[in-house]
C-alpha positions in Angstrom: -35.1 85.8 19.7 -35.5 88.6 17.2 -32.7 89.7 14.9 -32.1 92.8 17.0 -31.7 90.9 20.3 -29.3 88.5 18.6 -27.2 91.4 17.3 -27.0 92.9 20.8 -26.0 89.6 22.3 -23.1 88.6 20.0 -21.8 92.1 19.5 -20.7 92.1 23.1 -18.4 89.1 22.6 -16.6 90.5 19.5 -14.0 92.8 21.0 -10.9 91.0 19.7 -12.2 90.9 16.1 -13.2 94.5 16.3 -9.7 95.5 17.3 -8.3 93.6 14.4 -10.7 95.2 11.9 -9.8 98.6 13.4 -6.1 98.2 13.1 -5.5 96.3 9.8 -5.7 97.3 6.1 -7.5 94.1 5.1 -10.9 95.7 4.5 -9.5 98.4 2.1 -7.7 96.0 -0.2 -10.4 93.3 -0.1 -13.1 95.7 -0.9 -11.2 97.3 -3.8 -10.5 93.8 -5.3 -14.2 93.1 -5.2 -15.2 96.3 -7.0 -15.7 94.4 -10.3 -18.6 95.3 -12.5 -21.6 93.0 -12.3 -22.2 90.5 -15.1 -25.8 91.6 -15.4 -26.8 94.9 -17.0 -29.9 97.0 -16.3 -30.2 96.2 -12.6 -32.0 98.8 -10.4 -31.2 99.3 -6.7 -34.0 100.8 -4.7 -35.5 100.9 -1.2 -37.8 98.1 0.0 -41.6 98.7 -0.2 -44.3 96.8 1.6 -45.5 95.3 -1.7 -42.1 93.6 -2.0 -42.9 91.3 0.9 -43.9 88.2 -1.0 -41.0 88.4 -3.5 -38.5 88.8 -0.6 -40.0 85.9 1.3 -39.9 83.7 -1.8 -36.1 84.5 -2.3 -35.6 83.6 1.4 -37.4 80.3 1.1 -35.5 79.4 -2.1 -32.2 79.9 -0.2 -33.3 78.3 3.1 -33.1 74.5 2.6 -30.0 73.0 4.4 -28.7 76.5 5.0 -30.7 78.6 7.5 -31.9 77.5 11.0 -35.7 76.9 11.0 -36.6 79.8 13.3 -34.8 82.4 11.2 -37.7 82.2 8.7 -40.1 83.7 11.2 -37.5 86.3 12.1 -37.1 87.3 8.5 -40.9 87.6 8.1 -41.1 89.8 11.2 -38.2 91.9 10.0 -40.0 92.6 6.7 -43.3 93.5 8.3 -41.8 96.3 10.5 -41.0 97.6 7.8 -37.2 97.7 7.9 -35.6 101.2 7.9 -32.9 100.3 5.4 -33.6 97.3 3.2 -32.4 97.4 -0.4 -34.0 95.6 -3.4 -32.3 94.6 -6.6 -34.6 94.5 -9.7 -34.0 93.3 -13.2 -36.7 93.9 -15.8 -39.1 94.7 -12.9 -38.4 91.4 -11.2 -37.0 91.3 -7.7 -33.8 89.2 -7.8 -32.1 90.2 -4.5 -32.6 92.0 -1.2 -30.5 92.9 1.8 -30.9 94.9 4.9 -28.8 97.2 7.1 -29.4 98.0 10.7 -27.7 101.0 12.3 -27.1 99.7 15.8 -25.0 102.7 16.9 -23.9 105.9 15.2 -20.7 104.1 14.0 -21.8 100.5 14.1 -24.0 98.7 11.6 -25.2 95.1 10.9 -25.8 93.6 7.5 -28.9 91.3 7.7 -30.7 89.0 5.3 -28.6 89.5 2.2 -30.3 87.2 -0.3 -30.1 86.6 -4.1 -32.5 84.5 -6.1 -30.8 81.2 -7.0 -31.2 81.8 -10.7 -29.2 85.0 -10.5 -26.3 84.0 -8.1 -22.7 84.4 -9.2 -23.6 87.3 -11.5 -22.7 90.2 -9.2 -26.1 90.8 -7.6 -24.8 90.1 -4.1 -21.8 92.4 -4.8 -24.3 95.1 -5.7 -26.2 94.6 -2.5 -23.0 94.7 -0.5 -21.7 97.9 -1.9 -25.2 99.4 -2.0 -25.5 99.0 1.7 -22.1 100.5 2.3 -23.0 103.4 0.1 -26.0 104.4 2.2 -24.0 104.5 5.5 -23.5 107.9 6.9 -19.8 108.9 6.4 -18.1 109.7 9.7 -14.6 110.9 10.6 -13.9 107.7 12.4 -14.4 104.1 11.3 -17.8 102.4 11.1 -17.9 98.8 12.1 -20.1 96.3 10.2 -21.2 93.1 11.8 -22.8 90.0 10.3 -24.3 87.0 12.0 -24.1 84.4 9.2 -24.0 80.7 8.5 -21.0 78.6 7.6 -21.7 78.2 3.9 -21.8 82.0 3.5 -18.8 82.9 5.7 -16.2 82.5 2.9 -18.2 84.9 0.7 -17.9 87.7 3.4 -14.3 87.0 4.0 -13.7 88.0 0.4 -14.9 91.4 1.4 -12.5 91.7 4.3 -14.7 90.4 7.1 -12.8 88.9 10.1 -14.2 85.9 11.9 -15.0 86.7 15.6 -14.6 84.3 18.4 -18.2 84.8 19.4 -20.6 82.5 17.6 -24.4 82.6 17.8 -26.6 79.6 18.5 -29.9 78.7 17.0 -32.8 77.1 18.9 -31.4 73.6 18.3 -28.0 74.6 19.9 -26.0 74.6 16.7 -23.4 77.3 16.5 -23.0 79.7 13.6 -20.2 82.2 12.8 -20.2 86.0 13.2 -17.7 88.4 11.6 -16.8 92.1 11.5 -15.1 94.6 9.3 -14.5 98.3 9.3 -15.0 101.0 6.7 -14.5 104.8 6.8 -15.7 107.8 4.8 -13.3 107.1 2.0 -14.5 103.5 1.5 -18.1 104.7 1.7 -17.4 107.1 -1.1 -15.7 104.4 -3.1 -18.8 102.3 -2.8 -20.9 105.2 -4.1 -18.4 105.6 -7.0 -18.8 101.9 -7.7 -22.5 102.3 -8.2 -22.0 105.4 -10.3 -19.5 103.7 -12.6 -22.0 101.0 -13.2 -24.8 103.4 -13.9 -26.8 102.4 -10.8 -28.4 105.1 -8.7 -27.6 105.1 -5.0 -31.0 104.9 -3.1 -31.9 107.9 -1.0 -32.6 106.3 2.4 -32.8 109.7 4.2 -31.0 110.0 7.5 -30.5 106.6 9.1 -31.1 106.8 12.9 -29.2 104.5 15.2 -31.2 102.1 17.4 -29.1 102.8 20.4 -26.4 105.3 21.5 -25.2 102.8 24.2 -25.5 99.4 22.5 -21.8 99.0 21.9 -20.3 100.7 24.9 -18.8 97.5 26.3 -17.1 96.8 23.0 -16.0 100.4 22.3 -14.1 100.8 25.6 -11.7 98.0 24.4 -10.7 99.7 21.2 -7.3 101.3 20.7 -6.9 105.0 21.8 -8.3 107.6 19.5 -4.9 108.6 18.3 -4.2 105.1 16.9 -3.3 105.3 13.2 -6.0 103.8 11.2 -5.1 105.6 8.0 -4.4 102.2 6.3 -8.2 101.8 6.0 -8.6 105.0 3.9 
C-alpha cells in the first residue's frame, strides 16, 4: 500500500476526531506554546531536490530501528523518487539534518508525512521548524484546513504537543500491528503565525508555488459529518 492509499483509507474513519478538531481551541493554544525559538542557529529551510535522496534515506534508516514497520521503508523511497510536491529540507552548514513532507489531499485537507530528524540533532528544535515550515506553506483559506498524520506510537505524544487529537481509526502494517492516526485544524491566522515564526527566527519560508490538491472528492464522506458552516470556529483564530 502506498502512502497515498493509506491516507485515503484512514481519513474515512476519522470523522469524530475531525469534529473535535473543528470545534475546540486546542490547536491554537498548543501551537502558540510550541512557537519557541530553535536551539540551533543558522538553519536553512528549503524545498527538496532530487540530489537530496540519499541524505533523506539515511535519516530515515537512522530513525527506523524498532520504530517504523518494515514496509514503510520502501514507501518512503517511492515517495522521494516521485518527486514529492511539497517536501521540506532542513540544512545546517550545508548538511541535511531533517526532512518532512506535506500532501494536499483536498483543498482544505492536508497530511504531514515522513517528518524525520537526524538523531544527532533531535531535541534542538529541528522538528519544530519542520512542523511550522509545513504549516507556513499551506494555502490560507477562509475556513479551517485539517491536517492528518498516520504515525507510530513512540511519536504520538510529540504531535499531541502541537494540538493533534487521536482518532479512533488506526492503520495497520503488513504484520497486522495497529498504529495511531491523529488530526488537527488550522486556519489562515495560524498559517500566518507559522510564517511569522519563521521570520522571527530569520528563516526564509520556502516558495513551493501553488500546491494542487490530489483530489476534490477525497474527503467528501468525512466533510458531510462536519458541523454546519455557521458553527463558530473563531476560537481557532
